[in-house]
Structures are given as structure tokens and as C-alpha cells.
C-alpha positions as CSV (number, residue, x, y, z in Angstrom):
1,M,49.6,-26.3,-15.6
2,R,49.5,-28.1,-12.3
3,K,48.4,-31.5,-11.0
4,S,44.7,-31.7,-10.4
5,N,43.1,-31.7,-6.9
6,Y,39.9,-30.2,-8.3
7,D,36.9,-31.9,-6.6
8,K,34.2,-32.8,-9.2
9,T,31.8,-34.4,-6.7
10,P,31.5,-31.9,-3.8
11,S,28.8,-32.9,-1.3
12,T,27.2,-32.0,2.1
13,H,27.0,-34.7,4.8
14,V,23.5,-35.1,6.2
15,D,22.2,-37.5,8.9
16,G,19.0,-39.0,7.7
17,K,17.3,-41.7,5.8
18,L,18.0,-42.8,2.2
19,W,16.7,-45.7,0.2
20,S,18.7,-46.8,-2.9
21,G,17.2,-48.9,-5.7
22,T,13.7,-49.8,-6.8
23,A,13.4,-52.7,-4.3
24,A,14.4,-50.6,-1.3
25,I,12.1,-47.8,-2.3
26,T,9.0,-49.9,-2.9
27,S,9.7,-51.8,0.3
28,A,9.8,-48.6,2.3
29,L,6.6,-47.2,0.7
30,S,4.6,-50.4,0.8
31,P,3.3,-50.0,4.4
32,L,1.8,-46.6,3.3
33,R,-0.3,-48.1,0.6
34,K,-3.7,-46.4,1.2
35,G,-5.5,-43.3,0.2
36,I,-4.4,-41.2,-2.8
37,W,-0.8,-40.8,-3.7
38,A,0.5,-38.0,-6.0
39,V,3.8,-38.7,-7.7
40,E,4.8,-35.3,-9.2
41,C,7.5,-35.2,-11.9
42,Y,10.0,-32.7,-13.1
43,Q,10.4,-32.5,-16.9
44,G,13.0,-34.9,-18.2
45,V,12.5,-37.9,-15.9
46,R,12.3,-41.3,-17.4
47,H,8.6,-42.0,-17.3
48,D,8.7,-45.6,-18.4
49,E,11.0,-46.5,-15.5
50,L,9.1,-44.5,-12.9
51,R,5.7,-45.7,-14.1
52,A,6.8,-49.3,-13.9
53,M,8.0,-48.8,-10.3
54,F,4.8,-47.2,-9.1
55,E,2.5,-49.5,-11.1
56,A,4.2,-52.4,-9.3
57,M,2.9,-51.0,-6.0
58,G,-0.4,-52.7,-6.8
59,A,-2.8,-49.7,-6.5
60,D,-6.5,-50.2,-7.1
61,R,-6.3,-47.4,-9.6
62,F,-3.4,-45.9,-11.4
63,I,-4.0,-42.5,-13.2
64,D,-1.4,-41.2,-15.6
65,T,-1.8,-37.4,-15.9
66,A,-0.7,-37.6,-19.5
67,T,-4.2,-39.0,-20.3
68,L,-5.8,-35.9,-18.9
69,M,-4.0,-33.4,-21.1
70,R,-5.1,-31.5,-24.1
71,G,-4.2,-32.8,-27.5
72,T,-0.8,-32.1,-29.0
73,D,-2.2,-29.7,-31.5
74,A,-4.0,-27.7,-28.9
75,I,-0.8,-27.5,-26.7
76,A,1.3,-26.5,-29.8
77,A,-1.2,-23.6,-30.5
78,M,-1.3,-22.5,-26.9
79,T,2.5,-22.5,-26.5
80,H,3.6,-21.0,-29.9
81,T,3.4,-17.4,-28.6
82,Y,6.2,-18.3,-26.1
83,L,8.3,-20.7,-28.2
84,T,8.1,-18.6,-31.5
85,D,9.6,-19.7,-34.8
86,D,13.1,-18.5,-33.8
87,R,15.7,-21.3,-33.6
88,I,17.1,-20.2,-30.2
89,F,14.9,-17.5,-28.5
90,G,11.4,-17.5,-27.2
91,R,9.6,-15.5,-24.5
92,R,9.1,-16.5,-20.8
93,N,5.6,-17.9,-20.5
94,T,2.8,-17.2,-18.0
95,L,1.1,-20.6,-18.2
96,T,0.6,-23.1,-15.5
97,Y,0.0,-26.9,-15.5
98,L,-3.7,-26.3,-15.4
99,D,-3.5,-24.7,-18.9
100,F,-2.2,-28.1,-20.2
101,F,-5.1,-30.2,-18.9
102,D,-8.4,-30.7,-20.7
103,P,-10.9,-29.0,-18.3
104,E,-13.6,-31.7,-18.7
105,K,-11.2,-34.6,-18.2
106,L,-9.6,-32.9,-15.2
107,A,-13.0,-32.1,-13.6
108,E,-14.2,-35.7,-14.1
109,C,-11.0,-37.1,-12.7
110,R,-11.3,-35.0,-9.6
111,R,-14.9,-36.0,-9.1
112,D,-13.8,-39.6,-9.3
113,L,-11.0,-39.1,-6.9
114,S,-13.3,-37.5,-4.3
115,A,-15.5,-40.5,-4.4
116,S,-12.9,-43.2,-4.7
117,Q,-12.3,-45.9,-2.3
118,G,-9.1,-48.0,-1.8
119,F,-5.6,-47.1,-2.9
120,T,-5.0,-44.7,-5.9
121,I,-1.8,-43.4,-7.4
122,V,-1.9,-40.3,-9.6
123,Y,1.3,-40.1,-11.5
124,G,3.0,-37.6,-13.8
125,H,3.2,-33.9,-14.6
126,G,0.8,-31.9,-12.5
127,A,-0.2,-34.8,-10.3
128,A,-0.1,-32.6,-7.2
129,L,-2.8,-30.4,-8.9
130,V,-4.9,-33.3,-10.1
131,A,-4.9,-34.8,-6.6
132,E,-5.4,-31.6,-4.6
133,N,-5.0,-33.1,-1.1
134,P,-3.1,-36.4,-1.5
135,S,-2.4,-38.6,1.5
136,L,1.2,-39.0,0.3
137,L,3.1,-36.6,-2.0
138,I,6.3,-37.9,-3.8
139,Y,8.4,-35.7,-6.0
140,A,10.6,-37.2,-8.8
141,D,13.2,-34.6,-9.4
142,M,15.7,-33.9,-12.2
143,P,18.6,-31.4,-12.6
144,R,18.5,-29.4,-15.8
145,W,22.0,-30.4,-16.9
146,E,21.0,-34.1,-16.9
147,I,17.9,-33.1,-18.9
148,Q,20.2,-31.6,-21.5
149,M,22.3,-34.8,-21.7
150,R,19.1,-36.8,-22.2
151,S,17.8,-34.5,-24.9
152,R,21.0,-35.0,-26.8
153,R,20.2,-38.8,-26.7
154,H,16.6,-38.1,-27.7
155,E,15.4,-39.7,-24.4
156,V,13.0,-37.0,-23.2
157,T,9.9,-35.2,-24.2
158,G,8.4,-31.8,-23.2
159,I,5.2,-31.4,-21.2
160,G,2.2,-32.7,-23.1
161,V,4.1,-33.2,-26.4
162,D,5.9,-36.0,-28.2
163,N,9.1,-34.2,-29.3
164,A,11.9,-36.7,-28.4
165,S,13.3,-36.4,-31.9
166,D,13.7,-32.7,-31.8
167,A,17.2,-31.1,-31.9
168,P,18.8,-30.6,-28.5
169,S,18.7,-26.8,-29.0
170,A,14.9,-27.0,-29.5
171,H,14.6,-29.0,-26.2
172,Y,16.6,-26.4,-24.4
173,K,14.5,-23.6,-25.8
174,R,11.3,-25.3,-24.8
175,G,12.7,-26.1,-21.3
176,Y,14.0,-22.6,-20.7
177,F,11.0,-20.6,-21.9
178,L,8.2,-23.0,-21.1
179,D,8.6,-26.4,-19.3
180,W,11.1,-25.5,-16.6
181,C,9.2,-22.3,-15.6
182,I,6.0,-24.4,-15.1
183,C,7.8,-27.1,-13.2
184,D,9.6,-24.6,-10.9
185,A,6.4,-22.6,-10.2
186,L,4.7,-25.8,-8.9
187,K,7.7,-27.0,-7.1
188,R,8.0,-23.8,-5.1
189,R,4.3,-24.1,-4.1
190,I,4.4,-27.7,-2.9
191,M,8.0,-28.3,-1.8
192,N,7.1,-27.9,1.9
193,R,4.4,-30.6,1.5
194,V,6.5,-33.2,-0.2
195,D,6.8,-36.4,1.8
196,Y,9.5,-38.1,-0.2
197,W,12.0,-36.9,-2.8
198,L,13.4,-39.1,-5.6
199,D,16.8,-38.8,-7.3
200,T,16.2,-40.1,-10.8
201,V,19.5,-39.2,-12.4
202,E,21.1,-42.6,-12.6
203,A,19.2,-44.9,-14.9
204,G,17.9,-48.0,-13.2
205,N,18.9,-46.8,-9.7
206,P,16.5,-44.4,-8.2
207,K,17.2,-43.1,-4.7
208,M,14.8,-41.7,-2.2
209,I,15.0,-39.5,0.9
210,D,12.2,-38.4,3.3
211,A,11.1,-34.8,3.9
212,E,13.1,-34.5,7.1
213,T,16.4,-35.6,5.4
214,F,15.7,-33.2,2.6
215,S,15.1,-30.3,5.0
216,R,18.2,-31.2,7.0
217,G,20.2,-31.2,3.8
218,L,19.1,-27.7,2.8
219,D,19.7,-26.4,6.4
220,A,23.2,-28.0,6.5
221,T,24.2,-26.6,3.0
222,V,23.0,-23.1,3.7
223,A,24.8,-22.9,7.0
224,R,28.3,-23.2,5.5
225,P,30.4,-22.7,2.4
226,F,29.4,-25.2,-0.4
227,R,30.0,-26.1,-4.0
228,V,27.5,-27.2,-6.6
229,V,28.5,-30.1,-8.9
230,P,30.4,-28.8,-11.9
231,F,29.8,-30.0,-15.4
232,F,32.0,-29.8,-18.5
233,D,31.1,-29.6,-22.1
234,P,33.0,-29.5,-25.4
235,A,32.7,-26.5,-27.8
236,P,33.7,-25.7,-31.4
237,W,36.3,-23.4,-30.0
238,G,37.2,-25.5,-26.9
239,G,40.7,-26.0,-25.4
240,Q,42.8,-28.3,-23.4
241,W,43.5,-26.5,-20.1
242,M,40.7,-28.0,-18.1
243,K,41.6,-31.6,-19.0
244,E,44.7,-31.4,-16.8
245,V,43.8,-28.8,-14.2
246,C,40.3,-30.2,-13.5
247,G,41.4,-33.9,-14.0
248,L,39.0,-34.7,-16.9
249,D,38.8,-37.6,-19.3
250,P,41.5,-36.9,-21.9
251,E,39.8,-38.7,-24.7
252,P,37.3,-36.0,-25.9
253,D,38.8,-33.5,-28.4
254,N,38.3,-30.6,-26.1
255,Y,36.4,-29.0,-23.2
256,G,35.1,-25.5,-23.9
257,W,32.8,-25.0,-20.9
258,C,32.8,-25.6,-17.2
259,F,29.7,-24.5,-15.3
260,D,30.8,-24.3,-11.7
261,C,28.2,-21.9,-10.3
262,V,24.9,-21.9,-12.3
263,P,22.4,-23.1,-9.7
264,E,19.5,-23.2,-12.0
265,E,21.3,-25.8,-14.1
266,N,23.8,-27.4,-11.7
267,S,23.0,-30.1,-9.2
268,M,24.0,-30.5,-5.6
269,L,24.9,-33.7,-3.7
270,L,23.8,-34.7,-0.2
271,E,25.8,-37.6,1.3
272,V,23.5,-39.7,3.5
273,G,25.0,-42.8,5.1
274,G,27.8,-42.9,2.5
275,T,25.5,-42.7,-0.5
276,L,25.2,-39.6,-2.7
277,F,21.7,-38.1,-3.4
278,E,21.7,-35.7,-6.3
279,M,19.1,-33.0,-6.8
280,P,18.9,-29.6,-8.5
281,S,20.8,-26.9,-6.6
282,N,17.8,-24.7,-7.4
283,N,16.0,-26.6,-4.6
284,L,18.3,-24.7,-2.2
285,V,17.4,-21.3,-3.8
286,F,13.7,-22.1,-3.6
287,G,13.7,-23.7,-0.1
288,R,16.2,-21.4,1.8
289,T,16.0,-18.2,-0.3
290,R,16.7,-15.6,2.4
291,A,19.4,-17.6,4.2
292,L,21.2,-18.2,0.9
293,L,20.8,-14.9,-0.9
294,G,20.3,-12.4,2.0
295,A,17.2,-10.2,2.4
296,P,18.4,-7.3,0.2
297,V,19.3,-9.7,-2.7
298,E,16.0,-11.6,-2.3
299,A,14.1,-8.3,-2.4
300,R,15.7,-7.5,-5.7
301,F,15.9,-10.9,-7.4
302,G,13.3,-13.0,-5.6
303,Q,14.1,-16.7,-6.0
304,D,16.7,-16.2,-8.7
305,F,20.4,-16.8,-7.9
306,P,21.8,-13.7,-9.7
307,I,25.6,-14.5,-10.0
308,R,27.1,-17.0,-12.4
309,F,30.7,-18.3,-12.6
310,D,31.8,-20.5,-15.5
311,F,35.0,-21.3,-17.5
312,L,35.7,-20.7,-21.2
313,D,38.7,-22.6,-22.2
314,T,40.4,-21.6,-25.5
315,M,43.9,-22.7,-24.6
316,G,44.8,-24.9,-27.6
317,G,41.4,-23.9,-29.1
318,G,40.0,-21.0,-31.1
319,N,38.2,-17.7,-30.8
320,L,34.7,-17.6,-29.3
321,S,32.0,-16.3,-31.5
322,L,32.0,-12.5,-31.8
323,Q,28.9,-11.6,-29.7
324,V,26.9,-9.0,-27.7
325,H,24.4,-9.4,-24.9
326,P,21.0,-7.5,-24.8
327,T,20.4,-4.4,-22.7
328,T,18.0,-4.6,-19.8
329,Q,15.3,-2.8,-21.6
330,Y,15.6,-5.0,-24.7
331,I,15.7,-8.3,-22.8
332,R,12.6,-7.3,-20.8
333,E,10.5,-6.1,-23.7
334,T,11.5,-8.8,-26.2
335,F,11.9,-11.9,-24.0
336,G,10.1,-11.2,-20.7
337,I,13.3,-11.5,-18.7
338,P,13.7,-8.9,-15.9
339,Y,17.5,-8.4,-16.0
340,T,20.3,-9.1,-18.5
341,Q,23.6,-10.8,-18.8
342,D,26.2,-8.2,-17.8
343,E,29.5,-10.0,-17.4
344,S,33.2,-9.9,-17.3
345,Y,36.2,-12.0,-18.3
346,Y,38.8,-12.8,-15.6
347,L,41.9,-14.4,-17.1
348,L,42.7,-17.3,-14.9
349,D,45.5,-18.3,-17.3
350,A,46.7,-17.3,-20.7
351,E,49.2,-18.5,-23.3
352,E,51.7,-16.1,-24.9
353,G,49.9,-14.1,-27.5
354,A,46.4,-14.5,-26.1
355,T,43.9,-11.9,-26.9
356,V,40.4,-10.6,-26.0
357,Y,38.2,-8.8,-28.5
358,L,36.4,-5.9,-26.7
359,G,34.6,-2.8,-27.9
360,L,34.6,-1.0,-31.2
361,K,37.4,0.7,-33.0
362,T,37.4,4.5,-32.9
363,G,35.2,6.0,-35.6
364,V,33.5,2.8,-36.6
365,N,30.6,3.3,-38.9
366,P,27.6,1.3,-37.7
367,E,25.9,0.9,-41.1
368,E,29.2,-0.3,-42.7
369,M,29.8,-2.9,-39.9
370,I,26.3,-4.3,-39.9
371,A,26.4,-4.5,-43.7
372,A,29.8,-6.4,-43.5
373,L,28.4,-8.8,-41.0
374,N,25.3,-9.5,-43.1
375,H,27.5,-9.9,-46.2
376,S,29.6,-12.5,-44.4
377,Q,26.5,-14.3,-43.2
378,D,24.9,-14.3,-46.7
379,T,28.0,-15.3,-48.7
380,G,30.3,-17.1,-46.3
381,D,33.0,-14.6,-46.9
382,A,35.2,-13.8,-43.9
383,F,34.3,-10.8,-41.7
384,D,37.2,-8.5,-41.0
385,A,36.7,-8.3,-37.3
386,E,39.9,-6.4,-36.6
387,K,38.7,-3.6,-38.9
388,F,35.8,-2.9,-36.5
389,V,36.6,-4.4,-33.1
390,N,39.5,-3.8,-30.7
391,K,41.8,-6.8,-30.2
392,W,43.6,-6.5,-26.8
393,P,46.6,-8.5,-25.6
394,A,45.6,-10.7,-22.7
395,K,47.6,-12.0,-19.8
396,K,47.0,-14.0,-16.6
397,H,44.9,-12.1,-14.0
398,D,43.7,-9.4,-16.4
399,H,40.0,-8.5,-15.9
400,Y,37.8,-7.3,-18.8
401,L,34.5,-5.7,-18.0
402,I,31.6,-6.4,-20.4
403,P,28.4,-4.6,-19.6
404,A,25.4,-5.5,-21.8
405,G,25.6,-4.0,-25.3
406,T,29.4,-4.3,-25.5
407,I,30.7,-6.3,-28.5
408,H,33.3,-8.9,-27.3
409,C,34.7,-12.4,-27.4
410,S,37.7,-14.3,-26.0
411,G,40.4,-15.0,-28.5
412,A,42.4,-18.2,-28.6
413,G,44.9,-19.1,-25.9
414,A,42.9,-17.8,-22.9
415,M,41.4,-19.5,-19.8
416,V,38.5,-17.3,-18.9
417,L,36.7,-17.2,-15.6
418,E,33.4,-15.6,-16.7
419,I,31.7,-13.7,-14.0
420,S,28.2,-12.6,-15.0
421,A,24.5,-12.3,-14.2
422,T,22.5,-15.4,-14.9
423,P,20.2,-15.0,-18.0
424,S,22.7,-17.3,-19.8
425,I,20.9,-18.1,-23.0
426,F,20.9,-14.5,-24.3
427,T,24.1,-14.3,-26.4
428,F,23.6,-12.7,-29.8
429,K,26.3,-14.2,-32.0
430,L,27.4,-11.8,-34.8
431,Y,30.2,-13.8,-36.4
432,D,31.5,-17.3,-35.8
433,W,34.7,-17.3,-37.9
434,G,33.2,-19.5,-40.6
435,R,33.1,-22.7,-38.6
436,L,30.4,-25.3,-37.8
437,G,28.9,-26.4,-34.5
438,L,29.6,-29.8,-33.0
439,D,26.5,-31.0,-34.7
440,G,28.0,-30.2,-38.1
441,L,25.6,-27.4,-38.7
442,P,26.2,-23.6,-38.7
443,R,25.6,-22.1,-35.3
444,P,22.7,-19.6,-35.2
445,I,23.8,-16.0,-35.9
446,N,21.7,-13.1,-34.5
447,I,22.8,-10.0,-36.3
448,G,19.3,-8.5,-36.2
449,H,19.0,-8.8,-32.4
450,G,22.6,-7.7,-32.0
451,S,22.3,-4.6,-34.1
452,N,19.5,-3.5,-31.9
453,V,21.6,-3.5,-28.7
454,I,25.2,-2.7,-29.6
455,Q,26.3,0.4,-27.7
456,W,28.2,2.2,-30.5
457,E,29.8,4.7,-28.3
458,R,31.9,2.1,-26.6
459,Q,35.0,2.6,-28.7
460,T,38.8,2.3,-28.2
461,D,39.6,5.1,-25.7
462,L,36.6,4.5,-23.5
463,I,37.2,0.7,-23.4
464,A,40.9,1.2,-22.5
465,D,40.0,3.7,-19.7
466,R,36.9,2.1,-18.2
467,F,36.6,-1.5,-19.2
468,I,40.1,-3.1,-18.7
469,N,41.9,-3.8,-15.4
470,R,40.2,-1.1,-13.3
471,V,42.1,-2.2,-10.3
472,E,41.6,0.0,-7.2
473,P,43.3,-0.7,-3.9
474,I,40.7,-1.1,-1.0
475,A,42.6,-2.2,2.1
476,E,45.6,-4.2,3.3
477,G,46.9,-5.8,6.4
478,D,49.6,-8.2,7.6
479,G,50.0,-10.7,4.8
480,W,47.0,-9.6,2.6
481,R,45.7,-6.9,0.4
482,E,42.2,-6.3,-1.2
483,E,41.5,-4.7,-4.6
484,R,38.4,-3.8,-6.5
485,T,38.7,-5.1,-10.0
486,G,35.2,-4.0,-11.3
487,L,32.7,-4.5,-12.5
488,H,31.5,-1.6,-14.6
489,E,29.3,0.9,-12.8
490,N,26.3,-0.1,-15.0
491,E,26.5,-3.7,-13.6
492,F,25.0,-4.9,-10.3
493,I,27.9,-7.2,-9.4
494,E,30.9,-6.1,-7.5
495,T,34.2,-8.0,-7.6
496,R,37.0,-8.0,-5.0
497,R,40.3,-9.7,-5.4
498,H,42.5,-10.7,-2.4
499,W,46.1,-11.6,-2.5
500,F,47.4,-13.2,0.7
501,T,49.9,-15.3,2.5
502,A,48.1,-15.1,5.8
503,P,44.4,-15.4,6.9
504,V,42.0,-12.9,5.4
505,E,38.8,-11.8,7.1
506,H,35.6,-11.7,5.0
507,H,31.9,-11.0,5.7
508,T,29.0,-11.7,3.6
509,G,27.4,-8.3,4.4
510,N,23.9,-9.9,4.3
511,G,24.4,-11.0,0.7
512,V,25.5,-14.2,-1.0
513,N,29.3,-14.3,-1.9
514,V,30.7,-16.4,-4.8
515,L,34.4,-16.9,-4.9
516,N,37.0,-18.7,-7.1
517,V,40.5,-19.7,-6.1
518,I,42.7,-17.9,-8.7
519,E,46.1,-18.7,-7.0
520,G,47.1,-21.4,-4.5
521,D,46.8,-25.1,-4.4
522,T,44.6,-25.4,-1.3
523,L,42.8,-22.9,0.9
524,L,40.8,-23.3,4.1
525,V,37.6,-21.4,4.7
526,E,36.8,-21.2,8.4
527,S,34.3,-19.6,10.8
528,P,35.8,-17.3,13.5
529,T,33.1,-18.7,15.9
530,G,33.3,-22.3,14.8
531,A,29.8,-22.1,13.3
532,F,30.8,-24.5,10.5
533,E,33.5,-27.1,10.0
534,P,36.6,-25.9,8.1
535,F,35.9,-26.1,4.4
536,E,38.7,-27.0,2.0
537,V,38.8,-25.5,-1.5
538,H,41.4,-26.0,-4.3
539,Y,42.8,-24.1,-7.3
540,A,40.2,-23.1,-9.9
541,E,37.2,-24.2,-7.7
542,T,34.2,-21.9,-7.4
543,F,32.5,-21.9,-4.0
544,I,29.5,-20.2,-2.5
545,I,29.2,-18.5,0.9
546,P,25.5,-18.2,1.9
547,A,24.5,-14.8,3.3
548,S,23.6,-16.4,6.6
549,V,27.2,-17.3,7.2
550,G,28.2,-13.8,8.0
551,A,31.9,-13.7,9.1
552,Y,34.4,-16.1,7.6
553,T,38.1,-16.3,7.0
554,I,40.2,-17.8,4.2
555,R,43.8,-18.9,4.6
556,P,46.5,-20.8,2.8
557,Y,46.5,-24.5,3.8
558,G,48.8,-27.5,3.3
559,A,51.2,-27.0,0.4
560,S,50.0,-23.4,0.0
561,E,51.1,-22.3,3.4
562,G,53.6,-19.5,3.0
563,Q,52.9,-19.3,-0.7
564,P,51.1,-16.4,-2.5
565,C,47.4,-17.1,-2.8
566,G,44.5,-15.3,-4.4
567,T,40.7,-15.3,-4.6
568,I,38.2,-13.3,-6.5
569,K,34.9,-12.6,-4.9
570,A,31.6,-11.5,-6.5
571,Y,28.5,-10.2,-4.7
572,V,25.5,-8.0,-5.4
573,R,25.9,-4.3,-4.8
574,F,23.3,-2.7,-2.6
575,K,23.1,0.1,-0.1
576,E,22.9,-0.7,3.6
């Protein structure tokens, strides 16, 4: 391992206006106290804190949209189709905020607002729909990762329900299949009309920027390389590698996950006058879609960021759960998701004896294997994984391709850079090695779903020939060479690896590029035309190159000059 220079708080500098703290925010807003304000909220904000701040503005009338919603029983009945009785999985919903409001209460409130005099604040979920043409629109935002942290502390509720005591997994399911879809749909509609944005991540210390600063922040970020804010999490199988390499708190038992490019859950930081303003990185996806993704990627994926990079650390840990991801047809028909989680494992590092489980043994009998999995689940007896599943030796810089329907898991002793499509919740666990989750409960096993999607023909010879280290030389020059390392022809993501001691020319090709530094202490990303300031990246960091950047170069920098360096790049395949 090496000494950490991994940046855990990457930011984009923006010239603009920022107010920090309740007193500064209320002072800035006080001269605007007239007409009707709408204070729209993302799910997961601390309502007590925000209500108190806006109630203190001294409005003639304060309307909390929670008082306009249907009853809890009615909302539960309306949403059950999407949430289902399954512990993990639901179905993407087609509801809007308007479905949550009592029609009579909403109509009466709107009549009152149209006739109201003086100063009124409409606060809460759907406020921008209740007050259809507010004189001032404020958005209290919240990244999904912070929502998950709050759900673990039982600090948040879902839209229209009192469910703070629910398990964190239940909160995540409700958010993923219901609440976040509804919040995002409204945010996309109104974001160009928002006058002020609130960062409500830090308890007791809200921050606010105006619409111009927000817009400048998106423009500045999408015009250059950038990184989202990584987050780290323990796991039952977690390891020790990231503690040192990423400079993490050594006290927790382990870190299993790092999410370093999952824009729907990560946040991004704007640095305004020396103060950091945090917001969901999805705001960039929604607000600058084409500049970020490129027209061909936007045409296929809309306002979804389709590429995900994350770490799975089992060095000093244990095996991941034996698992499989749904096929595209299955995920669409069963869960309402348009594409699936094809993925790959790139070995950023590995201990002696590290392994990856991938594909089925030659001649495996499907009925026998499913019966053995069910027997293990029913009785607690061990499942003989190596009787049915290939166990491959793994070493640093190996690349394992895992199209949907392929049974797989990382073994102990591996530091995996997982490169995948983004429907991240859809992992069907088949066997978890007899251990408990961090909550002390057995983790959910999904043999039924898994048995419906396993591609049984993916057996030993096919896996060895087409799924492991499919390295193909592409080009080379003075001090560099480029290789194709995958992914599988069934997957929409292409990956290219570059080894270099000299500058390497790249081009986005009208599509977003996502890269990770797989070798080298420090690299410099530069524009051949000076379109953006040189951007420094470090070992193991993931960074994003927006499609609008076009040409860029990467070269060794500082201590890495003259040393062998490497990057792996992912982008969406499409025909010009």
C-alpha cells in the first residue's frame, strides 16, 4: 500500500453569492417578504429545523403542505403496488405529488391563495405545486447518501407517512422506488425557476446560494473534469485496503464500499468564497444533461447517468455474497427499470491467493444447484459453492466481465474497482456464506429471482475464453499504449486501459468518459486548447470528463513523472 493523497472533498470553485447559517439566510431573505413563497423540499430534510427557520420570517400565513395530504392509510394503499411486501425490491412508480394531496384540501388551499393578501409561505413537499406561481421559489435540497445516513439514525420519514422507526433497508426501498422518483420528477420541472437553493446537509448550519450562483456552478463543473464526493461504508465482508490508501478513519472495523461515481447518490461541492456548498450531483445530470452526457448518450438514457464506478474491498475481509444480476427483460418486466446492471470487476490490487467466483462449472445441473441453494437457505447448512461455481485465481490488473445473468462474487483478498451500469439495487443474493449483516440479521437471499435469470450456458470454457482478461491492443505511441479490456459484447459500456510514461491524448467522442487512476501517484488532466485549468488526480480516484470537454490529455505529474502510470476509461458504446 501507499501513503494517501486521495481527495475526499473535491470541489468546483464558483464566483457567486453564498449565505451560511440561519441568521445570514433570514437576513438575506427578509427584504423579499411579500407575496407567496414556496419552499420546496427533497425527501429527507430536517423539517423541524427548516420549519422553524421559515416560521421565524413572520409571514401572515404559514401553510405546511403536510396538512393537505391524504391520510396515512390512503397513502399506504395507493403506494403498496409499488412498494410490495418484498423486503428489498419494489417497482418504479408512476405517481406524482398531486396523487398524495387530498383533492378537496388542495383545491380549497389554492382558492385561498388566489385571494390572499399579505405575505404567505407555503412550505414542504409539493409546495411548488400547491403555490403554482409563487413570487419566490426556494428549494431545500438533500443528497441521497445523507438521507441514508439519517435513515440509519431514524431521523427521516417518507412523503406523507410517519415511518421514522422503519429499518434503513425499508427507507431505502421506499426512496428508490417511490419518494426519490417523485422528488426528482418535480425538481426537473422547476429547477430553472428556483430563486434560491438550500444546502441542508449539516445540522444547524444551512447554506444558501442564489439561482445565478447555482447556474454558474453547473456551467463551471460541466466545462472541465470533475469528481463527485466519495462516500465509504462498512460491509459484512469489508476489508482494510481503503483505510490506508484513501486516508480513512482507522477506528471502524472495516470499509467494504466506496462509491466514487454514483451521481444519483453522491453529492458534489461548489466552493463559493471559501465556503463549501453541498448538493446532489444529480442536479448536474438534470440541469446540464447534454453537455455532461453527450447527445447520443442522452438520446439513449435520458437524464440517467449510465456508468457507475465503486470499490469493493475484501483485502483482510471475506467473500462477497454469491450473486447474479437480472437480465434486461426481467428487470424491465418485474421492476419497471429500463436497463440492467451489467458490470465488471477490475482488480485494482490483490493479495496472494485472491480469487473471483465467476460462471458455472462445466456440466452443472440447474435443478441440483437450485435445490442445494434452497436447502442451505432452509437449514443453515453450508452451500458447496465450488461444486457449482468456478473459482478463478485473481491478481492485480485482471479484468473480469460480468454481463447480467452471470453468477459471480469477489473472493477475499481483492480490491475491486467495479465498473457497471447504474441500477445498483438489483443484486440477487444466492448465498451469503452463513454470516449475518451488520445489523445482526441475516441478509436477504433472493434464490427465486436469481433462478429466473441465471444464464446456465455460461460455464467454464466460455468464461475462460470470453469473460476474463479480454485484452486487445488498440494503439500505441511514444511513451503510451492503449488496450481494450472489455466489456462483454452484450454490455453497452466500453473500457479502455492506457499505460503511459508520457502524455496521452484522449477525446470524449461526444459521450461522457469516466476514468480511474489505476497506477501512478499523481496525474494531470489538461486541455490542449487551455479550455479548462489543469486538473490534478491521484491514485485510485475516479473522475468524470463531460462530453462537452472534447479533447483532453493525461500525463504523469510530480512524483509520477518518468514512472509507469495507468488509467482505465469507461464510456457508452454507440455508432457515430
